[in-house]
N, C-alpha and C positions, 0 to 999 in steps of 0.2 A: 504493498500500499504506500501511496505517495501521496501527500497532502497538496493538490493542486489548489484547492479553494479554500483560502483563509476562513471562510466562513463555517467549515466543517471542523475547526479546532472547538476542541471541548475544555473547559477549564476545570480542573480538579482542585479539590480542597479538603482540608480536615482540620479539625482542633486537634493539635499534639498534647496527647495526655500528660497531666502534670510530671508524673513519673520521668517520662522521656524529655521534657520540656525543663526541667529543673535547672539546668544551667543557662538555659537560654530565654527564660522568661522570668523578669524580676517579680518580686511580690506584687500582687495586684494586677499582673497582666497574664493574657493569654497567648499562647502561640498557634499560630495559624500557618500551616502550610499551603503553598498555592502553586500549581504548574500546568502550563498548556499540554494537551495531548492530542494526537498520539506523540509519545517521546521516540527519539532515536534509541535504538536498542541499546540497552545500558545495564551491565551486570549488579549494579547497587540498586537500580529501581527493580529490577527482577528478583533480587534477595529480599526485597522490602514487600515482595507481592504484587507488584503492578505488571498488568499483562497487555496494556495498549500499546503496541509498539509500531513504528513505520519509519521508513526512509524519509526524513523532511529535509526540505529544500528551502528555496528563497522566500516563497509564499509563507511557510511555517515561520521561517526567521523573522520577517516583517511583521507578521501578526504577532508573535511573541514579544517581540521590541514593543508594539503599541501596549499590549498589556502591562509590560514594565512600566512603560511612561504613564498609563493610567493608574497603576498602583501607587507611584512616586507623587501623581498630582493629588490623589486621595489622601495619601498621608501627608502630604504639605499641606492640604486644609486643615490637619489636626496641629498644626504647628510649623515653624520654621525648622530646616533639616540642619542637622550638625553631623559632619563626618567624623565617625569614632575611629574606623580603620585608617591606616596609612593612606595617603592619596596617592592614585595612580597619575602618571604624568605623561604627557607627550614625549614620545621618542624621537627627537629630532635627528636628522641625518647629520652626520659628523661635519659636513662642509657648513651647515647654517649654525652649529652650537657656539661660534665665537659672536655670532650676531644677535641670537634669540635666547632667552630663557627657556626652560621646560616649564610648560604650563599644565596647570591640573586638568585632567579631563571633566566633563560634565558629570554631573551626578548620573545621569541615566548610563553614560559610558562606564563610569566607575562601578555600578551596578552589574552591566552587561558582560565585562571582561572577563571576571572570575568564574562566570558560568559557562564560558566558551573555551578557558584555558586554566585545567586544575593545578597548573603550577604558579599561578598568580596567588595572591595572599588572598582572603576572602574580604568581602565588601561588608560594612557595617555603618549604618546611619540611623541616627535619632530623629525623631520629629516631635517638636513641642517638648512638653514638660510632664506629659501623663504617662509616659512609658512607651509610646507609639515607636516602633523601629522595624527597620528592615536588615535583612543580611542576605547574602548571595554567596556562593563560591562551590569550590570542589567539582568543577567542570559541570555540573548539572543545572538545567533551567529549573531552578526549583526555589522559590521567595519563600523566607521565612519572616512573617510579618508578627510583630507583637502589638497588641491591641490592649489598651487599659480594659480591665473588667467592668470599669464603668463608662467606658467609652462606647464605640459604635458596635452595634450587634454584628458578630463576625459574618453571618449569613447575609445580611444586608450589605455589608462592606464588599464581599465576595459579588455578589450579585451587581452591585454597582460598578466594580472594576471589569466585570465580564462584559457588560455591553450587550453585545446582539449574540454572544456565544453560549452554548449550553453549559450550565453549571451541573459538575457532578460530584456529589461528595464521596470521598474514597478514603477510607481507612488503611494504613500500612503498618507494617513492622519499620519504625524509625530508626533504629540504630545503623542500619548500613547506609542511611542518607544524612543523618546529622551532621552540621558543620563540625570540622574537628576543632579540637580547643584551642589550636594555636592561632585561630582566626576571629575569636570572639574578642 
C-alpha cells in the first residue's frame, strides 16, 4: 500500500498510562501519543503492537508535516513556546561560514528533524505555564504531547488537530516507543 491520497491518512492517538508516562508527564499532566498512519514499516511500532504499515512517500510526508504544524499551532494557543532541548541549527556550507552565523531552525523544523533521523537528539518544547509540551525523536513520526489535567480535553484536542482526517484511538505497548532518557 502506498498513500497517494493524503485524505486517506488516519490520526492515531492514545493517552499513555501513568505508569508508562511517569518520567514524561509532570504532576498534573497527561501524556498523549499522536501519530499519522499508515506508518512506514518499523520494528519499534511492530513491537508495540501496531499493524497499519505502508510505504509512504511525498504525499504522506506533506500531510504529516501539516499535522505537526497544526499540533504546534494548537499548543501555541495554550502559551508561548520555550525550547527545552538543545537547538538545532542550520548547517551552513563551509564557504559561507566566514560570512554568516548558523541560525536556529524554526520550531517546526526542530520538531520534525529528530523524527526523520534517530541520530539527532530529541526535541522538547514547553507551551505556556500549565505543563503543555511536545516531544519528538528517535526516528519515529510520533508526537508526545503533555496536556494539563485541567486543560483541554485530550479527545477534543486530537479532533481539532486532526481536521479532516479520521481519528482512531489505538492503545499500544509503549516501552518500545518511549523517548529515551537522554532526550528528556
